[in-house]
MOPAC internal coordinates of N, CA, C and O (Angstrom, degrees):
PM7 1SCF
backbone

  N    0.0000 0     0.00 0     0.00 0    0    0    0
  C    1.4546 1     0.00 0     0.00 0    1    0    0
  C    1.5238 1   108.72 1     0.00 0    2    1    0
  O    1.2310 1   120.60 1   -43.90 1    3    2    1
  N    1.2902 1   116.46 1   136.10 1    3    2    1
  C    1.4570 1   123.75 1  -178.74 1    5    3    2
  C    1.5186 1   109.28 1   -91.72 1    6    5    3
  O    1.2310 1   120.31 1   -52.66 1    7    6    5
  N    1.3436 1   117.02 1   127.34 1    7    6    5
  C    1.4650 1   122.15 1   178.15 1    9    7    6
  C    1.5126 1   109.24 1  -119.56 1   10    9    7
  O    1.2310 1   121.41 1   -36.12 1   11   10    9
  N    1.3322 1   114.90 1   143.88 1   11   10    9
  C    1.4522 1   120.14 1   174.77 1   13   11   10
  C    1.5218 1   109.13 1  -124.59 1   14   13   11
  O    1.2310 1   120.60 1   -19.91 1   15   14   13
  N    1.3110 1   116.46 1   160.09 1   15   14   13
  C    1.4587 1   120.54 1   179.95 1   17   15   14
  C    1.5275 1   109.47 1   -72.92 1   18   17   15
  O    1.2310 1   121.87 1   -16.75 1   19   18   17
  N    1.3028 1   114.02 1   163.25 1   19   18   17
  C    1.4606 1   120.52 1   177.17 1   21   19   18
  C    1.5334 1   110.69 1   -58.89 1   22   21   19
  O    1.2310 1   120.64 1   138.50 1   23   22   21
  N    1.3114 1   116.37 1   -41.50 1   23   22   21
  C    1.4615 1   121.07 1   177.82 1   25   23   22
  C    1.5207 1   111.05 1   -61.81 1   26   25   23
  O    1.2310 1   120.10 1   134.07 1   27   26   25
  N    1.3225 1   117.41 1   -45.93 1   27   26   25
  C    1.4625 1   120.68 1   179.80 1   29   27   26
  C    1.5189 1   111.42 1   -63.69 1   30   29   27
  O    1.2310 1   120.24 1   142.65 1   31   30   29
  N    1.3221 1   117.15 1   -37.35 1   31   30   29
  C    1.4578 1   120.48 1   177.79 1   33   31   30
  C    1.5197 1   110.50 1   -62.56 1   34   33   31
  O    1.2310 1   120.69 1   138.97 1   35   34   33
  N    1.3326 1   116.28 1   -41.03 1   35   34   33
  C    1.4764 1   120.61 1   178.49 1   37   35   34
  C    1.5274 1   110.12 1   -64.67 1   38   37   35
  O    1.2310 1   120.50 1   132.15 1   39   38   37
  N    1.3055 1   116.65 1   -47.85 1   39   38   37
  C    1.4679 1   121.23 1  -178.75 1   41   39   38
  C    1.5285 1   110.17 1   -62.61 1   42   41   39
  O    1.2310 1   120.05 1   136.19 1   43   42   41
  N    1.3039 1   117.50 1   -43.81 1   43   42   41
  C    1.4753 1   121.19 1   178.69 1   45   43   42
  C    1.5147 1   111.89 1   -62.21 1   46   45   43
  O    1.2310 1   120.44 1   150.41 1   47   46   45
  N    1.3387 1   116.76 1   -29.59 1   47   46   45
  C    1.4562 1   120.68 1   178.68 1   49   47   46
  C    1.5345 1   111.51 1   -80.93 1   50   49   47
  O    1.2310 1   120.65 1   170.92 1   51   50   49
  N    1.3446 1   116.36 1    -9.08 1   51   50   49
  C    1.4549 1   120.30 1   175.66 1   53   51   50
  C    1.5134 1   116.33 1    88.77 1   54   53   51
  O    1.2310 1   120.43 1  -158.17 1   55   54   53
  N    1.3250 1   116.78 1    21.83 1   55   54   53
  C    1.4712 1   120.63 1  -178.08 1   57   55   54
  C    1.5192 1   111.68 1  -109.93 1   58   57   55
  O    1.2310 1   121.01 1   -35.34 1   59   58   57
  N    1.3240 1   115.67 1   144.66 1   59   58   57
  C    1.4501 1   120.16 1   167.11 1   61   59   58
  C    1.5193 1   107.36 1   -80.60 1   62   61   59
  O    1.2310 1   120.23 1   -13.12 1   63   62   61
  N    1.3190 1   117.17 1   166.88 1   63   62   61
  C    1.4624 1   119.57 1   177.19 1   65   63   62
  C    1.5174 1   110.02 1   -60.02 1   66   65   63
  O    1.2310 1   120.14 1   137.29 1   67   66   65
  N    1.3100 1   117.33 1   -42.71 1   67   66   65
  C    1.4543 1   121.87 1  -178.72 1   69   67   66
  C    1.5403 1   111.17 1   -61.73 1   70   69   67
  O    1.2310 1   120.23 1   135.44 1   71   70   69
  N    1.3198 1   117.17 1   -44.56 1   71   70   69
  C    1.4665 1   121.54 1   179.79 1   73   71   70
  C    1.5296 1   110.86 1   -64.19 1   74   73   71
  O    1.2310 1   120.62 1   132.64 1   75   74   73
  N    1.3222 1   116.43 1   -47.36 1   75   74   73
  C    1.4631 1   120.55 1  -178.36 1   77   75   74
  C    1.5242 1   110.83 1   -63.54 1   78   77   75
  O    1.2310 1   120.58 1   136.90 1   79   78   77
  N    1.3227 1   116.50 1   -43.10 1   79   78   77
  C    1.4678 1   120.21 1   179.73 1   81   79   78
  C    1.5334 1   110.56 1   -59.95 1   82   81   79
  O    1.2310 1   120.83 1   137.20 1   83   82   81
  N    1.3051 1   116.02 1   -42.80 1   83   82   81
  C    1.4811 1   119.91 1   179.80 1   85   83   82
  C    1.5235 1   110.35 1   -63.21 1   86   85   83
  O    1.2310 1   120.20 1   135.54 1   87   86   85
  N    1.3256 1   117.23 1   -44.46 1   87   86   85
  C    1.4626 1   121.16 1  -179.06 1   89   87   86
  C    1.5299 1   112.13 1   -67.81 1   90   89   87
  O    1.2310 1   120.31 1   151.29 1   91   90   89
  N    1.3148 1   117.01 1   -28.71 1   91   90   89
  C    1.4653 1   122.11 1   178.71 1   93   91   90
  C    1.5376 1   112.27 1   -88.98 1   94   93   91
  O    1.2310 1   120.73 1   177.30 1   95   94   93
  N    1.3295 1   116.21 1    -2.70 1   95   94   93
  C    1.4722 1   122.14 1  -179.80 1   97   95   94
  C    1.5106 1   112.30 1    59.37 1   98   97   95
  O    1.2310 1   121.29 1  -134.19 1   99   98   97
  N    1.3439 1   115.14 1    45.81 1   99   98   97
  C    1.4457 1   122.66 1   176.83 1  101   99   98
  C    1.5140 1   108.74 1  -133.79 1  102  101   99
  O    1.2310 1   119.57 1   -10.87 1  103  102  101
  N    1.3175 1   118.43 1   169.13 1  103  102  101
  C    1.4491 1   120.36 1   176.91 1  105  103  102
  C    1.5339 1   110.08 1   -79.42 1  106  105  103
  O    1.2310 1   121.44 1   -23.03 1  107  106  105
  N    1.3201 1   114.84 1   156.97 1  107  106  105
  C    1.4673 1   119.93 1   175.99 1  109  107  106
  C    1.5417 1   110.00 1   -60.08 1  110  109  107
  O    1.2310 1   120.65 1   143.39 1  111  110  109
  N    1.3209 1   116.36 1   -36.61 1  111  110  109
  C    1.4763 1   121.15 1   179.64 1  113  111  110
  C    1.5292 1   111.07 1   -63.83 1  114  113  111
  O    1.2310 1   120.46 1   141.24 1  115  114  113
  N    1.3409 1   116.72 1   -38.76 1  115  114  113
  C    1.4598 1   119.66 1   177.27 1  117  115  114
  C    1.5130 1   111.22 1   -61.83 1  118  117  115
  O    1.2310 1   120.67 1   135.44 1  119  118  117
  N    1.3263 1   116.33 1   -44.56 1  119  118  117
  C    1.4646 1   119.82 1   179.00 1  121  119  118
  C    1.5274 1   110.96 1   -65.25 1  122  121  119
  O    1.2310 1   120.34 1   140.53 1  123  122  121
  N    1.3300 1   116.96 1   -39.47 1  123  122  121
  C    1.4678 1   120.80 1   175.75 1  125  123  122
  C    1.5326 1   110.09 1   -58.43 1  126  125  123
  O    1.2310 1   120.58 1   136.40 1  127  126  125
  N    1.3340 1   116.50 1   -43.60 1  127  126  125
  C    1.4696 1   120.40 1  -179.72 1  129  127  126
  C    1.5164 1   111.40 1   -64.88 1  130  129  127
  O    1.2310 1   119.83 1   140.82 1  131  130  129
  N    1.3247 1   117.93 1   -39.18 1  131  130  129
  C    1.4635 1   120.67 1   177.49 1  133  131  130
  C    1.5231 1   110.44 1   -63.98 1  134  133  131
  O    1.2310 1   120.97 1   134.23 1  135  134  133
  N    1.3296 1   115.76 1   -45.77 1  135  134  133
  C    1.4724 1   119.71 1  -177.00 1  137  135  134
  C    1.5189 1   112.44 1   -68.20 1  138  137  135
  O    1.2310 1   120.13 1   151.91 1  139  138  137
  N    1.3333 1   117.35 1   -28.09 1  139  138  137
  C    1.4643 1   120.17 1   179.57 1  141  139  138
  C    1.5165 1   113.20 1   -89.80 1  142  141  139
  O    1.2310 1   120.18 1   173.31 1  143  142  141
  N    1.3485 1   117.26 1    -6.69 1  143  142  141
  C    1.4461 1   121.13 1  -179.46 1  145  143  142
  C    1.5031 1   114.34 1    82.97 1  146  145  143
  O    1.2310 1   119.97 1  -169.81 1  147  146  145
  N    1.3416 1   117.66 1    10.19 1  147  146  145
  C    1.4684 1   120.67 1   178.22 1  149  147  146
  C    1.5230 1   111.08 1   -74.07 1  150  149  147
  O    1.2310 1   120.54 1   152.08 1  151  150  149
  N    1.3171 1   116.58 1   -27.92 1  151  150  149
  C    1.4665 1   122.27 1   174.81 1  153  151  150
  C    1.5275 1   107.33 1  -151.02 1  154  153  151
  O    1.2310 1   120.63 1    -6.47 1  155  154  153
  N    1.3101 1   116.40 1   173.53 1  155  154  153
  C    1.4531 1   120.85 1  -175.17 1  157  155  154
  C    1.5228 1   110.61 1  -135.59 1  158  157  155
  O    1.2310 1   120.11 1   -33.58 1  159  158  157
  N    1.3179 1   117.40 1   146.42 1  159  158  157
  C    1.4840 1   120.52 1   179.54 1  161  159  158
  C    1.5122 1   111.08 1   -70.10 1  162  161  159
  O    1.2310 1   121.10 1   -27.28 1  163  162  161
  N    1.3541 1   115.50 1   152.72 1  163  162  161
  C    1.4548 1   119.43 1   174.54 1  165  163  162
  C    1.5293 1   109.25 1   -79.35 1  166  165  163
  O    1.2310 1   120.63 1    -5.38 1  167  166  165
  N    1.3057 1   116.40 1   174.62 1  167  166  165
  C    1.4686 1   122.12 1  -173.76 1  169  167  166
  C    1.5262 1   111.62 1   -58.69 1  170  169  167
  O    1.2310 1   120.14 1   138.96 1  171  170  169
  N    1.3354 1   117.34 1   -41.04 1  171  170  169
  C    1.4569 1   120.18 1  -179.71 1  173  171  170
  C    1.5260 1   111.48 1   -62.77 1  174  173  171
  O    1.2310 1   120.47 1   137.56 1  175  174  173
  N    1.3243 1   116.72 1   -42.44 1  175  174  173
  C    1.4572 1   121.04 1  -179.86 1  177  175  174
  C    1.5337 1   110.79 1   -70.41 1  178  177  175
  O    1.2310 1   120.49 1   145.02 1  179  178  177
  N    1.3205 1   116.66 1   -34.98 1  179  178  177
  C    1.4688 1   118.79 1   176.94 1  181  179  178
  C    1.5246 1   110.11 1   -60.32 1  182  181  179
  O    1.2310 1   120.27 1   138.63 1  183  182  181
  N    1.3169 1   117.09 1   -41.37 1  183  182  181
  C    1.4686 1   120.62 1   177.79 1  185  183  182
  C    1.5206 1   110.56 1   -62.56 1  186  185  183
  O    1.2310 1   120.33 1   139.06 1  187  186  185
  N    1.3358 1   116.98 1   -40.94 1  187  186  185
  C    1.4705 1   120.41 1   178.97 1  189  187  186
  C    1.5265 1   110.55 1   -66.24 1  190  189  187
  O    1.2310 1   120.66 1   139.33 1  191  190  189
  N    1.3227 1   116.34 1   -40.67 1  191  190  189
  C    1.4630 1   120.55 1   178.33 1  193  191  190
  C    1.5286 1   110.93 1   -60.46 1  194  193  191
  O    1.2310 1   120.89 1   132.79 1  195  194  193
  N    1.3146 1   115.90 1   -47.21 1  195  194  193
  C    1.4616 1   120.13 1  -179.49 1  197  195  194
  C    1.5210 1   111.02 1   -59.85 1  198  197  195
  O    1.2310 1   120.33 1   138.81 1  199  198  197
  N    1.3070 1   116.98 1   -41.19 1  199  198  197
  C    1.4584 1   120.71 1  -179.72 1  201  199  198
  C    1.5220 1   109.72 1   -68.87 1  202  201  199
  O    1.2310 1   119.73 1   133.36 1  203  202  201
  N    1.3382 1   118.11 1   -46.64 1  203  202  201
  C    1.4451 1   122.10 1  -178.69 1  205  203  202
  C    1.5233 1   111.72 1   -61.61 1  206  205  203
  O    1.2310 1   120.48 1   135.82 1  207  206  205
  N    1.3124 1   116.69 1   -44.18 1  207  206  205
  C    1.4673 1   121.67 1  -176.68 1  209  207  206
  C    1.5266 1   112.98 1   -88.16 1  210  209  207
  O    1.2310 1   120.50 1   177.30 1  211  210  209
  N    1.3296 1   116.65 1    -2.70 1  211  210  209
  C    1.4803 1   121.23 1  -178.22 1  213  211  210
  C    1.5074 1   112.08 1    52.96 1  214  213  211
  O    1.2310 1   121.48 1  -126.15 1  215  214  213
  N    1.3341 1   114.78 1    53.85 1  215  214  213
  C    1.4634 1   120.92 1  -179.30 1  217  215  214
  C    1.5073 1   109.54 1  -142.99 1  218  217  215
  O    1.2310 1   120.45 1   -31.06 1  219  218  217
  N    1.3026 1   116.75 1   148.94 1  219  218  217
  C    1.4354 1   122.64 1   178.72 1  221  219  218
  C    1.5267 1   110.42 1   -78.38 1  222  221  219
  O    1.2310 1   120.53 1   -34.73 1  223  222  221
  N    1.3191 1   116.59 1   145.27 1  223  222  221
  C    1.4680 1   121.33 1   175.24 1  225  223  222
  C    1.5259 1   111.38 1   -53.14 1  226  225  223
  O    1.2310 1   120.56 1   141.57 1  227  226  225
  N    1.3237 1   116.54 1   -38.43 1  227  226  225
  C    1.4674 1   121.27 1  -179.44 1  229  227  226
  C    1.5159 1   113.15 1   -63.17 1  230  229  227
  O    1.2310 1   120.07 1   162.20 1  231  230  229
  N    1.3342 1   117.48 1   -17.80 1  231  230  229
  C    1.4686 1   120.56 1  -177.76 1  233  231  230
  C    1.5228 1   113.72 1   -99.50 1  234  233  231
  O    1.2310 1   120.30 1  -178.00 1  235  234  233
  N    1.3448 1   117.04 1     2.00 1  235  234  233
  C    1.4609 1   120.02 1   179.87 1  237  235  234
  C    1.5253 1   109.50 1  -107.26 1  238  237  235
  O    1.2310 1   121.17 1   -48.89 1  239  238  237
  N    1.3255 1   115.37 1   131.11 1  239  238  237
  C    1.4513 1   121.98 1   172.78 1  241  239  238
  C    1.5251 1   105.09 1  -103.40 1  242  241  239
  O    1.2310 1   119.74 1   -60.65 1  243  242  241
  N    1.3128 1   118.10 1   119.35 1  243  242  241
  C    1.4482 1   121.60 1  -176.25 1  245  243  242
  C    1.5273 1   113.72 1   -83.70 1  246  245  243
  O    1.2310 1   120.27 1  -170.52 1  247  246  245
  N    1.3315 1   117.08 1     9.48 1  247  246  245
  C    1.4612 1   120.95 1   173.33 1  249  247  246
  C    1.5338 1   108.07 1   -94.60 1  250  249  247
  O    1.2310 1   120.15 1   -38.53 1  251  250  249
  N    1.3289 1   117.32 1   141.47 1  251  250  249
  C    1.4762 1   118.80 1   177.29 1  253  251  250
  C    1.5228 1   111.27 1   -70.56 1  254  253  251
  O    1.2310 1   120.83 1   -16.85 1  255  254  253
  N    1.3176 1   116.03 1   163.15 1  255  254  253
  C    1.4814 1   121.68 1  -178.65 1  257  255  254
  C    1.5096 1   113.40 1   -53.32 1  258  257  255
  O    1.2310 1   120.05 1   136.70 1  259  258  257
  N    1.3175 1   117.51 1   -43.30 1  259  258  257
  C    1.4682 1   118.89 1  -176.71 1  261  259  258
  C    1.5310 1   111.56 1   -63.86 1  262  261  259
  O    1.2310 1   119.87 1   149.31 1  263  262  261
  N    1.3230 1   117.85 1   -30.69 1  263  262  261
  C    1.4713 1   120.60 1   176.56 1  265  263  262
  C    1.5051 1   110.48 1   -69.78 1  266  265  263
  O    1.2310 1   120.12 1   143.21 1  267  266  265
  N    1.3114 1   117.37 1   -36.79 1  267  266  265
  C    1.4612 1   120.71 1   179.04 1  269  267  266
  C    1.5152 1   110.42 1   -66.40 1  270  269  267
  O    1.2310 1   119.88 1   139.94 1  271  270  269
  N    1.3229 1   117.84 1   -40.06 1  271  270  269
  C    1.4626 1   121.71 1  -179.18 1  273  271  270
  C    1.5201 1   110.35 1   -68.08 1  274  273  271
  O    1.2310 1   120.47 1   141.88 1  275  274  273
  N    1.3449 1   116.70 1   -38.12 1  275  274  273
  C    1.4602 1   120.09 1  -178.93 1  277  275  274
  C    1.5270 1   111.74 1   -66.90 1  278  277  275
  O    1.2310 1   120.24 1   151.15 1  279  278  277
  N    1.3302 1   117.14 1   -28.85 1  279  278  277
  C    1.4541 1   121.16 1  -179.95 1  281  279  278
  C    1.5149 1   113.05 1   -88.95 1  282  281  279
  O    1.2310 1   120.14 1   174.55 1  283  282  281
  N    1.3011 1   117.33 1    -5.45 1  283  282  281
  C    1.4867 1   120.60 1  -175.03 1  285  283  282
  C    1.5209 1   110.65 1   -78.17 1  286  285  283
  O    1.2310 1   120.10 1   180.00 1  287  286  285

């Protein structure tokens, strides 16, 4: 199964951080924290993210790229 980061899912969907944050009714800083792995969305927001980005939860890796490289 192919997984992409939350940031990559947003970019693939064609949204800037500011646009996505507005559509998700959160602050830009909150989205930045989610994408960097400093915090994580709750279940309700994950469902909204999946719908907005047109991606399955199973295909999103909520760790940022640098975390993936460090564990490789």
